[in-house]
BADRENTOR-457533 format. One line per 10 residues: their letters; for each residue x, y, z of N, C-alpha, C, O, CB. Coordinates in steps of 0.02 Angstrom, whole numbers. Glycine has a CB too. Example, Ala and Ser with C-alpha at 12.3 -4.5 7.8 and 13.67 -1.06 7.14 Angstrom:
as> 660 -284 390 615 -225 390 660 -165 390 712 -166 423 565 -224 452; 642 -112 354 684 -53 357 645 2 394 670 57 402 704 -30 286
//
This chain:
mtisveefiy> 5563 7078 5516 5529 7092 5454 5454 7102 5467 5412 7065 5442 5541 7036 5402; 5440 7151 5507 5370 7161 5528 5340 7227 5502 5282 7241 5516 5365 7159 5603; 5379 7266 5465 5351 7328 5440 5312 7315 5376 5324 7265 5342 5407 7380 5426; 5266 7359 5360 5226 7350 5299 5266 7374 5238 5313 7413 5244 5160 7388 5304; 5246 7350 5180 5277 7372 5118 5267 7447 5109 5311 7482 5086 5249 7333 5057; 5207 7471 5127 5192 7542 5121 5238 7584 5164 5264 7636 5142 5119 7555 5139; 5250 7561 5225 5295 7599 5269 5366 7597 5242 5402 7647 5245 5293 7571 5340; 5387 7540 5216 5454 7533 5189 5466 7582 5132 5520 7613 5127 5466 7462 5165; 5416 7591 5088 5424 7634 5030 5417 7708 5048 5456 7750 5025 5374 7616 4977; 5367 7724 5090 5349 7794 5100 5377 7826 5164 5380 7887 5168 5276 7799 5102
sdeycggian> 5396 7786 5213 5421 7816 5275 5490 7847 5265 5532 7819 5230 5423 7763 5330; 5501 7904 5296 5567 7936 5293 5620 7893 5328 5679 7903 5318 5564 8005 5326; 5598 7847 5368 5644 7803 5403 5680 7755 5355 5735 7732 5369 5608 7763 5456; 5648 7741 5298 5676 7692 5251 5687 7724 5182 5739 7755 5171 5630 7631 5245; 5639 7717 5137 5650 7740 5068 5632 7813 5056 5659 7845 5012 5610 7698 5020; 5587 7840 5096 5570 7911 5089 5522 7928 5034 5516 7986 5015 5632 7949 5078; 5486 7879 5007 5436 7893 4957 5462 7892 4886 5521 7879 4874 5405 7959 4970; 5417 7906 4839 5434 7906 4768 5466 7974 4750 5443 8026 4773 5370 7893 4724; 5517 7972 4709 5553 8032 4690 5508 8083 4656 5464 8065 4617 5612 8015 4645; 5520 8146 4672 5485 8203 4640 5410 8201 4648 5373 8229 4607 5501 8204 4566
grklkacipg> 5387 8168 4701 5316 8168 4716 5273 8128 4667 5212 8136 4666 5291 8237 4718; 5304 8085 4628 5266 8044 4581 5226 7991 4617 5237 7980 4677 5313 8012 4529; 5180 7959 4582 5139 7907 4612 5166 7837 4596 5196 7826 4544 5067 7913 4587; 5156 7793 4643 5178 7724 4635 5134 7689 4584 5072 7690 4588 5176 7686 4702; 5165 7657 4535 5129 7621 4484 5136 7545 4492 5086 7508 4488 5153 7642 4414; 5197 7522 4502 5209 7450 4505 5274 7437 4542 5314 7482 4554 5211 7420 4435; 5284 7374 4559 5346 7356 4593 5362 7283 4579 5318 7240 4578 5340 7368 4669; 5426 7270 4569 5451 7201 4565 5487 7190 4632 5544 7213 4640 5500 7189 4502; 5456 7155 4679 5481 7157 4748 5538 7111 4765 5565 7116 4820 5426 7142 4792; 5559 7066 4721 5610 7019 4742 5665 7007 4691 5693 6953 4690 5580 6956 4758
gssvpilpan> 5680 7056 4649 5728 7046 4596 5694 7034 4530 5633 7023 4528 5774 6987 4612; 5730 7036 4476 5701 7039 4409 5659 6978 4390 5616 6983 4346 5755 7047 4359; 5670 6921 4422 5636 6860 4401 5567 6850 4433 5530 6807 4411 5678 6801 4416; 5550 6889 4484 5486 6877 4519 5431 6918 4486 5446 6967 4452 5492 6895 4594; 5368 6899 4495 5313 6934 4463 5306 7007 4484 5312 7023 4543 5248 6898 4477; 5293 7049 4436 5280 7120 4448 5209 7127 4477 5164 7089 4459 5288 7162 4383; 5200 7175 4521 5135 7188 4551 5115 7261 4540 5157 7305 4546 5135 7172 4627; 5051 7274 4523 5027 7343 4521 5024 7371 4592 5024 7333 4640 4959 7348 4487; 5020 7436 4598 5021 7468 4663 4967 7442 4710 4979 7432 4770 5014 7543 4656; 4908 7430 4683 4853 7411 4727 4860 7339 4753 4827 7322 4803 4788 7418 4690
lllttakgek> 4901 7298 4723 4914 7231 4750 4980 7228 4787 4995 7178 4820 4913 7180 4695; 5020 7281 4782 5084 7283 4818 5073 7304 4890 5103 7275 4936 5132 7330 4783; 5033 7355 4900 5023 7382 4968 4975 7341 5010 4982 7337 5071 4998 7453 4963; 4926 7309 4977 4880 7265 5012 4870 7202 4972 4879 7201 4911 4811 7300 5024; 4853 7148 5007 4839 7085 4972 4770 7089 4941 4732 7136 4953 4844 7025 5021; 4753 7039 4901 4687 7037 4870 4632 7030 4922 4574 7046 4909 4683 6978 4820; 4650 7006 4981 4602 7000 5036 4595 7064 5075 4556 7067 5123 4623 6943 5083; 4632 7115 5056 4627 7180 5090 4672 7187 5150 4667 7237 5187 4558 7191 5110; 4717 7139 5161 4762 7143 5218 4825 7181 5199 4849 7177 5142 4780 7072 5243; 4852 7217 5246 4913 7256 5234 4970 7208 5218 4982 7160 5255 4931 7301 5294
rimnydslad> 5005 7221 5163 5061 7177 5143 5122 7194 5184 5142 7252 5190 5075 7183 5068; 5153 7142 5212 5210 7150 5256 5275 7130 5220 5274 7090 5174 5201 7108 5321; 5330 7159 5242 5395 7144 5212 5422 7077 5237 5472 7075 5273 5444 7201 5227; 5389 7023 5218 5416 6957 5232 5395 6909 5177 5354 6926 5134 5392 6932 5301; 5423 6850 5178 5413 6802 5124 5340 6782 5117 5313 6780 5062 5456 6741 5135; 5309 6767 5173 5240 6742 5171 5191 6795 5145 5148 6780 5104 5218 6719 5240; 5198 6856 5169 5150 6909 5150 5157 6928 5077 5107 6937 5042 5160 6970 5194; 5219 6934 5053 5229 6953 4983 5206 6897 4935 5188 6911 4878 5303 6968 4970; 5205 6835 4960 5183 6779 4918 5108 6766 4926 5081 6723 4891 5221 6717 4936; 5074 6803 4970 5003 6792 4982 4963 6802 4917 4970 6853 4883 4977 6839 5037
ggfasgsmmg> 4922 6753 4901 4883 6756 4839 4914 6718 4782 4885 6714 4728 4874 6826 4819; 4975 6690 4794 5009 6655 4739 5026 6703 4683 5026 6764 4692 4967 6597 4714; 5040 6676 4625 5057 6719 4568 4997 6756 4540 5004 6802 4500 5090 6678 4514; 4936 6735 4560 4877 6769 4535 4872 6840 4562 4852 6886 4525 4814 6730 4554; 4890 6850 4625 4885 6917 4654 4944 6933 4700 4944 6985 4733 4821 6924 4692; 4994 6890 4702 5053 6901 4743 5117 6895 4704 5116 6892 4642 5054 6853 4801; 5172 6893 4739 5237 6888 4706 5283 6847 4750 5262 6798 4781 5268 6959 4693; 5346 6865 4753 5395 6831 4795 5443 6883 4822 5454 6936 4792 5434 6776 4754; 5472 6868 4880 5523 6913 4907 5590 6901 4873 5630 6947 4867 5529 6903 4983; 5602 6839 4853 5662 6824 4815 5725 6849 4849 5736 6835 4908 5657 6853 4747
sggfivlddt> 5765 6885 4812 5828 6913 4838 5817 6977 4878 5863 7003 4908 5876 6926 4782; 5755 7002 4878 5740 7064 4915 5757 7127 4876 5760 7181 4905 5778 7064 4979; 5768 7121 4811 5784 7180 4771 5721 7214 4746 5691 7191 4697 5829 7161 4712; 5701 7268 4778 5641 7304 4759 5654 7348 4698 5699 7391 4700 5614 7346 4817; 5617 7338 4645 5620 7381 4586 5554 7418 4583 5502 7389 4568 5634 7340 4519; 5556 7483 4597 5495 7523 4604 5486 7566 4542 5532 7602 4522 5498 7567 4667; 5427 7562 4511 5411 7602 4451 5359 7654 4470 5308 7639 4500 5386 7556 4394; 5372 7717 4450 5323 7769 4462 5277 7775 4401 5283 7736 4353 5357 7836 4478; 5232 7824 4402 5181 7829 4350 5206 7856 4284 5167 7863 4237 5126 7874 4374; 5271 7870 4278 5299 7890 4214 5327 7830 4175 5350 7837 4119 5354 7942 4224
qcvvkhtytl> 5325 7772 4206 5359 7714 4178 5315 7671 4133 5254 7668 4141 5387 7673 4233; 5347 7638 4087 5313 7595 4038 5326 7522 4056 5384 7499 4055 5337 7610 3966; 5274 7485 4073 5281 7415 4091 5305 7373 4032 5344 7326 4040 5214 7388 4118; 5281 7390 3972 5302 7353 3913 5377 7359 3902 5411 7310 3888 5264 7378 3850; 5402 7419 3909 5474 7430 3899 5515 7393 3951 5566 7363 3935 5490 7505 3902; 5493 7396 4014 5530 7361 4067 5527 7286 4057 5576 7251 4071 5502 7380 4135; 5471 7260 4034 5465 7188 4022 5511 7168 3965 5543 7114 3968 5392 7169 4005; 5516 7210 3914 5562 7196 3859 5635 7195 3884 5674 7152 3864 5554 7249 3803; 5652 7242 3928 5720 7245 3955 5737 7181 3992 5792 7154 3985 5728 7306 4001; 5690 7156 4032 5701 7094 4069 5706 7035 4021 5749 6991 4031 5645 7082 4121
arfyrhescg> 5664 7033 3970 5666 6978 3922 5732 6978 3884 5760 6925 3870 5607 6983 3872; 5756 7037 3868 5821 7042 3834 5877 7015 3877 5922 6981 3852 5835 7115 3814; 5874 7030 3942 5925 7005 3988 5925 6929 3992 5977 6897 3987 5914 7035 4058; 5866 6900 4000 5862 6827 4007 5878 6791 3941 5904 6735 3943 5793 6807 4031; 5863 6821 3885 5884 6792 3821 5960 6789 3818 5989 6740 3795 5856 6832 3762; 5992 6843 3841 6065 6845 3841 6095 6794 3889 6148 6766 3875 6089 6915 3859; 6061 6782 3945 6088 6738 3996 6075 6664 3981 6107 6620 4011 6059 6755 4064; 6030 6650 3936 6015 6580 3920 6076 6545 3890 6107 6571 3844 5955 6576 3872; 6091 6486 3917 6149 6449 3891 6133 6414 3825 6179 6397 3788 6173 6398 3943; 6069 6405 3812 6049 6374 3749 6042 6299 3751 6026 6269 3700 6096 6392 3697
qcspcregtg> 6054 6268 3809 6050 6195 3812 5979 6169 3803 5967 6120 3768 6078 6170 3878; 5930 6204 3835 5861 6181 3832 5823 6218 3778 5825 6280 3776 5826 6190 3901; 5790 6182 3734 5755 6213 3678 5703 6264 3699 5700 6318 3668 5723 6160 3636; 5660 6250 3749 5610 6299 3768 5639 6367 3788 5613 6419 3770 5567 6273 3824; 5694 6365 3825 5727 6427 3847 5765 6459 3790 5760 6520 3779 5774 6413 3906; 5802 6419 3752 5842 6446 3697 5799 6481 3645 5813 6537 3625 5883 6390 3664; 5746 6448 3625 5702 6477 3574 5652 6526 3603 5638 6579 3574 5666 6421 3537; 5625 6509 3661 5572 6550 3690 5594 6619 3713 5559 6668 3703 5542 6515 3747; 5654 6623 3745 5676 6688 3769 5689 6736 3711 5673 6795 3715 5740 6681 3811; 5718 6711 3658 5730 6753 3599 5666 6775 3566 5660 6831 3542 5773 6717 3549
wmekillnie> 5618 6730 3564 5553 6744 3534 5517 6798 3573 5488 6845 3545 5510 6681 3530; 5517 6791 3640 5484 6840 3682 5517 6909 3676 5483 6960 3674 5485 6818 3756; 5583 6909 3672 5618 6973 3664 5597 7008 3599 5583 7068 3600 5694 6962 3664; 5593 6971 3544 5575 7002 3480 5503 7028 3480 5489 7082 3455 5584 6950 3423; 5458 6989 3509 5388 7009 3510 5379 7071 3553 5343 7118 3534 5344 6953 3536; 5411 7072 3612 5405 7130 3657 5435 7192 3625 5408 7247 3633 5440 7115 3723; 5489 7185 3588 5519 7242 3554 5471 7269 3501 5465 7330 3494 5586 7223 3522; 5439 7225 3465 5390 7247 3415 5333 7286 3447 5312 7338 3421 5363 7187 3376; 5307 7260 3502 5253 7295 3536 5276 7362 3562 5241 7412 3555 5226 7252 3595; 5335 7364 3591 5362 7427 3618 5373 7478 3562 5364 7538 3573 5427 7414 3655
kgkgkmtdid> 5393 7457 3503 5408 7502 3447 5347 7517 3404 5354 7548 3351 5463 7473 3405; 5288 7494 3426 5227 7509 3389 5215 7464 3330 5177 7482 3285 5229 7579 3365; 5246 7406 3328 5239 7360 3271 5204 7295 3292 5203 7247 3254 5308 7344 3242; 5176 7295 3352 5145 7235 3377 5073 7225 3353 5041 7271 3328 5146 7235 3451; 5050 7163 3360 4980 7146 3344 4947 7121 3408 4980 7100 3455 4977 7091 3288; 4880 7124 3409 4844 7102 3468 4857 7028 3482 4859 7007 3540 4770 7115 3460; 4866 6989 3430 4880 6917 3439 4948 6905 3471 4960 6851 3499 4875 6881 3373; 4993 6954 3468 5059 6946 3498 5054 6938 3574 5096 6904 3604 5103 7006 3481; 5005 6970 3604 4998 6966 3677 4982 6895 3698 5011 6869 3745 4944 7015 3701; 4935 6864 3663 4918 6795 3678 4976 6748 3660 4986 6697 3693 4855 6774 3640
llwdiqrkie> 5012 6765 3608 5070 6725 3589 5123 6727 3644 5154 6676 3660 5099 6749 3522; 5135 6786 3672 5182 6793 3728 5161 6748 3786 5203 6714 3816 5187 6865 3751; 5097 6750 3801 5071 6709 3856 5083 6635 3842 5103 6598 3887 4996 6722 3867; 5072 6615 3782 5081 6545 3764 5155 6524 3767 5171 6469 3789 5054 6532 3694; 5199 6569 3745 5271 6553 3746 5296 6546 3817 5331 6497 3833 5311 6608 3709; 5280 6594 3861 5305 6590 3929 5278 6527 3964 5312 6498 4006 5287 6653 3969; 5216 6508 3948 5185 6449 3979 5223 6385 3960 5227 6338 3999 5112 6444 3959; 5250 6385 3899 5286 6326 3875 5359 6325 3897 5393 6274 3893 5281 6321 3800; 5383 6382 3921 5451 6384 3948 5451 6362 4021 5493 6323 4042 5482 6455 3942; 5403 6388 4060 5401 6375 4132 5396 6300 4146 5352 6266 4119 5341 6412 4163
gnticplgda> 5440 6276 4188 5440 6207 4209 5466 6158 4158 5463 6097 4169 5372 6187 4226; 5492 6182 4104 5516 6137 4050 5590 6145 4035 5612 6129 3980 5476 6149 3988; 5628 6170 4083 5700 6177 4074 5737 6144 4131 5709 6132 4184 5719 6252 4069; 5800 6129 4119 5840 6094 4169 5853 6140 4229 5848 6118 4287 5907 6071 4139; 5870 6203 4216 5885 6249 4271 5828 6300 4278 5786 6305 4234 5953 6286 4259; 5828 6338 4333 5773 6385 4346 5774 6448 4303 5729 6489 4309 5775 6405 4417; 5823 6456 4259 5825 6517 4219 5764 6522 4173 5740 6577 4159 5888 6520 4178; 5739 6465 4150 5679 6466 4109 5620 6495 4146 5583 6536 4119 5663 6396 4084; 5610 6474 4209 5556 6501 4250 5567 6576 4261 5520 6615 4258 5552 6464 4317; 5630 6594 4275 5646 6665 4288 5631 6708 4228 5613 6767 4236 5719 6672 4307
aawpvaaair> 5638 6681 4168 5623 6719 4107 5548 6723 4094 5523 6772 4067 5658 6688 4047; 5511 6670 4114 5440 6666 4099 5398 6707 4148 5350 6740 4127 5417 6594 4101; 5414 6706 4212 5372 6738 4263 5362 6813 4252 5306 6837 4259 5402 6728 4330; 5414 6853 4236 5403 6924 4226 5355 6939 4168 5314 6985 4173 5469 6959 4212; 5358 6900 4114 5314 6911 4058 5243 6892 4076 5196 6928 4059 5338 6869 3997; 5235 6837 4110 5168 6815 4130 5135 6865 4176 5076 6882 4166 5172 6747 4165; 5171 6890 4226 5143 6937 4273 5127 7004 4240 5076 7036 4256 5190 6948 4332; 5170 7026 4194 5157 7089 4160 5093 7086 4120 5054 7134 4120 5216 7107 4114; 5082 7031 4086 5020 7023 4047 4960 7014 4093 4907 7042 4081 5025 6963 3999; 4970 6977 4147 4915 6964 4194 4888 7028 4224 4828 7037 4229 4939 6917 4250
hfrdefewhv> 4932 7073 4245 4912 7133 4281 4909 7196 4238 4875 7244 4256 4959 7144 4338; 4944 7196 4181 4949 7257 4141 4931 7245 4068 4957 7278 4023 5020 7286 4145; 4886 7198 4056 4868 7181 3987 4841 7242 3949 4855 7250 3889 4815 7125 3986; 4803 7285 3983 4776 7344 3949 4830 7390 3925 4820 7426 3875 4728 7381 3994; 4887 7391 3959 4943 7433 3935 4975 7403 3873 4995 7440 3828 4996 7440 3991; 4979 7337 3869 5003 7304 3809 4956 7318 3751 4977 7333 3695 5011 7228 3821; 4891 7312 3764 4841 7324 3712 4843 7397 3688 4833 7410 3629 4771 7307 3736; 4855 7442 3733 4860 7513 3714 4919 7525 3667 4914 7565 3621 4867 7558 3778; 4974 7490 3679 5031 7496 3633 5014 7472 3563 5037 7500 3514 5091 7456 3660; 4972 7420 3560 4953 7393 3494 4904 7439 3459 4911 7451 3399 4923 7323 3503
tnpddaqrrn> 4855 7463 3495 4802 7504 3464 4822 7577 3455 4789 7613 3417 4739 7500 3505; 4874 7599 3490 4897 7669 3484 4972 7671 3472 5009 7699 3513 4879 7709 3548; 4996 7641 3418 5068 7634 3407 5105 7700 3403 5161 7706 3429 5081 7596 3345; 5075 7751 3372 5109 7815 3366 5111 7851 3434 5162 7879 3453 5075 7859 3313; 5055 7850 3468 5051 7883 3533 5098 7850 3583 5127 7884 3626 4979 7881 3560; 5105 7785 3577 5148 7748 3623 5222 7767 3616 5261 7756 3662 5140 7673 3613; 5241 7795 3559 5310 7817 3549 5323 7886 3579 5380 7905 3589 5326 7818 3475; 5269 7921 3594 5277 7989 3621 5266 7994 3696 5292 8039 3729 5229 8035 3586; 5227 7949 3723 5212 7953 3795 5199 7883 3822 5192 7835 3785 5152 7999 3809; 5197 7878 3889 5183 7815 3921 5109 7808 3938 5072 7857 3937 5225 7807 3985
fglahyadpi> 5089 7749 3952 5018 7734 3966 4995 7771 4029 4936 7789 4034 5008 7659 3974; 5040 7781 4076 5023 7817 4137 5001 7771 4193 5012 7710 4191 4969 7867 4123; 4969 7799 4243 4951 7762 4303 4889 7719 4292 4883 7664 4320 4939 7809 4360; 4842 7743 4250 4779 7708 4237 4745 7691 4303 4738 7734 4346 4792 7644 4195; 4724 7629 4310 4687 7607 4369 4731 7566 4416 4706 7537 4464 4626 7567 4350; 4796 7563 4403 4839 7516 4439 4846 7533 4513 4866 7490 4552 4906 7515 4407; 4830 7594 4532 4835 7613 4603 4767 7617 4636 4762 7633 4695 4871 7679 4610; 4713 7603 4598 4647 7606 4627 4641 7555 4684 4661 7497 4675 4592 7594 4574; 4613 7574 4740 4608 7527 4796 4561 7469 4780 4507 7479 4751 4583 7563 4859; 4582 7410 4798 4540 7351 4789 4490 7347 4846 4432 7326 4837 4583 7287 4786
hsgtfkiksk> 4512 7367 4905 4469 7369 4964 4475 7439 4993 4528 7470 4990 4489 7315 5017; 4421 7464 5021 4422 7530 5051 4463 7527 5115 4467 7475 5148 4352 7556 5065; 4493 7583 5133 4533 7586 5193 4587 7638 5186 4607 7654 5130 4564 7518 5209; 4610 7664 5240 4663 7714 5239 4722 7689 5280 4715 7646 5323 4638 7782 5268; 4780 7716 5265 4841 7695 5300 4876 7757 5327 4876 7810 5295 4887 7655 5252; 4905 7750 5384 4945 7803 5413 5016 7778 5421 5028 7724 5449 4915 7827 5481; 5063 7817 5397 5132 7798 5402 5162 7831 5464 5162 7892 5471 5172 7818 5338; 5188 7790 5508 5219 7815 5568 5293 7803 5564 5316 7747 5555 5189 7782 5631; 5330 7857 5571 5403 7851 5570 5427 7831 5639 5403 7858 5689 5436 7917 5546; 5474 7785 5642 5501 7764 5706 5576 7757 5701 5603 7739 5649 5468 7698 5729
kssggsgwsv> 5609 7771 5756 5681 7766 5757 5700 7692 5764 5666 7653 5797 5710 7807 5815; 5754 7676 5733 5776 7607 5733 5838 7599 5776 5884 7640 5772 5790 7583 5662; 5838 7548 5817 5896 7535 5860 5946 7493 5822 5930 7464 5770 5875 7502 5925; 6006 7488 5849 6058 7449 5818 6043 7375 5825 5995 7356 5858 6126 7465 5847; 6085 7334 5795 6074 7262 5799 6083 7229 5732 6098 7261 5682 6005 7246 5827; 6073 7165 5732 6081 7128 5669 6024 7145 5623 5970 7165 5646 6084 7053 5682; 6034 7138 5559 5981 7155 5512 5991 7120 5446 6035 7077 5439 5978 7230 5502; 5952 7138 5398 5958 7109 5331 5956 7165 5280 5926 7218 5293 5902 7058 5317; 5986 7155 5223 5994 7208 5174 5943 7200 5118 5929 7145 5095 6064 7208 5145; 5915 7256 5097 5867 7256 5042 5887 7309 4992 5883 7369 5007 5794 7268 5067
pvfffqegvc> 5910 7290 4931 5925 7340 4881 5860 7366 4850 5816 7327 4833 5972 7311 4826; 5855 7432 4842 5795 7462 4815 5814 7503 4754 5860 7544 4757 5758 7506 4868; 5779 7492 4698 5793 7526 4636 5734 7571 4619 5678 7546 4611 5808 7476 4579; 5744 7636 4613 5691 7681 4595 5700 7703 4522 5753 7729 4504 5689 7743 4641; 5649 7692 4481 5651 7711 4411 5611 7774 4401 5555 7780 4426 5624 7654 4366; 5639 7821 4365 5603 7883 4350 5631 7911 4285 5692 7915 4276 5609 7935 4408; 5585 7929 4239 5605 7953 4174 5648 7902 4137 5694 7920 4101 5643 8018 4180; 5631 7838 4145 5662 7785 4105 5731 7764 4127 5761 7721 4094 5665 7807 4037; 5758 7791 4180 5824 7771 4202 5822 7755 4276 5779 7777 4313 5876 7825 4186; 5871 7716 4296 5876 7700 4367 5913 7757 4402 5973 7766 4390 5912 7631 4379
lavlffvlal> 5878 7794 4443 5909 7852 4476 5957 7832 4530 6010 7862 4538 5856 7897 4504; 5940 7781 4568 5984 7765 4624 5973 7693 4645 5918 7666 4641 5971 7812 4682; 6025 7663 4669 6020 7598 4700 6028 7609 4775 6081 7628 4800 6074 7547 4673; 5973 7599 4810 5972 7616 4880 5977 7553 4922 5934 7509 4918 5908 7655 4898; 6029 7548 4962 6037 7489 5004 6016 7507 5075 6043 7554 5105 6110 7464 5001; 5969 7470 5100 5943 7482 5167 5954 7422 5211 5946 7365 5189 5869 7500 5163; 5972 7434 5272 5977 7381 5321 5920 7392 5369 5918 7441 5406 6046 7381 5358; 5873 7346 5370 5817 7351 5416 5839 7320 5482 5852 7260 5486 5753 7316 5387; 5843 7361 5532 5868 7338 5596 5817 7293 5630 5759 7312 5639 5886 7398 5641; 5838 7235 5647 5795 7187 5682 5826 7171 5749 5887 7164 5755 5785 7122 5640
grgagqrrfv> 5784 7166 5800 5809 7152 5866 5838 7214 5899 5827 7270 5875 5862 7098 5864; 5872 7205 5952 5900 7260 5990 5975 7254 5994 6003 7200 5987 5870 7262 6061; 6007 7309 6004 6080 7310 6009 6104 7379 6024 6065 7426 6028 6112 7284 5945; 6169 7386 6032 6197 7451 6049 6206 7492 5986 6211 7466 5931 6265 7443 6085; 6207 7558 5995 6220 7603 5939 6156 7629 5909 6102 7600 5917 6260 7569 5886; 6161 7684 5873 6104 7716 5840 6116 7717 5765 6169 7737 5743 6091 7787 5867; 6066 7697 5727 6073 7697 5654 6044 7761 5626 5998 7790 5654 6039 7635 5623; 6071 7783 5570 6047 7845 5540 6058 7843 5465 6099 7805 5439 6083 7907 5571; 6020 7885 5430 6027 7892 5357 6073 7949 5340 6072 8001 5373 5958 7902 5324; 6114 7940 5290 6155 7994 5263 6144 7995 5188 6159 7946 5154 6231 7986 5282
rqggsvcyy> 6118 8050 5162 6106 8056 5090 6169 8081 5055 6200 8130 5075 6047 8104 5076; 6188 8045 5002 6246 8065 4963 6226 8063 4889 6224 8010 4858 6309 8018 4977; 6211 8121 4862 6187 8124 4794 6121 8088 4787 6073 8103 4822 6238 8095 4746; 6119 8040 4741 6057 8002 4731 6052 7941 4776 6002 7906 4776 6052 7980 4660; 6105 7929 4816 6105 7869 4858 6087 7885 4929 6095 7941 4952 6173 7835 4855; 6063 7835 4964 6048 7841 5034 6084 7785 5070 6073 7727 5056 5972 7839 5048; 6127 7803 5117 6164 7753 5155 6135 7748 5225 6121 7799 5257 6240 7771 5157; 6126 7688 5249 6097 7677 5315 6150 7647 5360 6175 7592 5348 6034 7631 5310; 6166 7684 5413 6219 7661 5458 6189 7638 5524 6226 7616 5569 6270 7716 5470
//
């Protein structure tokens, strides 16, 4: 696990870049429960170091500027995507999954879902954003099982990094129904520097699997399963494209 996140996303050896030449806006790097990161914090850490595809590097900066590798399920959003809508989708899922035993999770997940839906549909208020923050804060760490944390973290990270997109939905309710907020400043470099992507052939051997989800035009185009070859071994691995999927042998 020594390749950079940038190489993983953009190199033809792995994901092959963003579909249709779109720009990277955000990514949820470890499955739906881990914090979402804007492009400029996904490719490099807040300290300006290249982010690597491993647990320590993705967590660098804590939840303030980092995330978690979690299950390794990369959910990549391009510049056509709406963070508010995706956050609502995740909140709806966790509300459905809540067993209802713990009051903070039972009440909080449903409350967050309703508020996010109002904001997404142009019916939100500016105070709703702070209310969301307060609700997720009271869910996190106050439930018997980790589902409460899993429901709170996506909302907290979305507000932390994309608050201006939430505010735009509130102040431009009609416009928000016709178009998305766009890329804004989320890809602006935090530190100056350039990166070069070098494609390299991968040898056979043991590896680990990373599911990658690319979103474009509001739908999941493909679930791409990649095996990153680690170590050495016999045989040659190759990509075979089948429709929207990419298989790595």
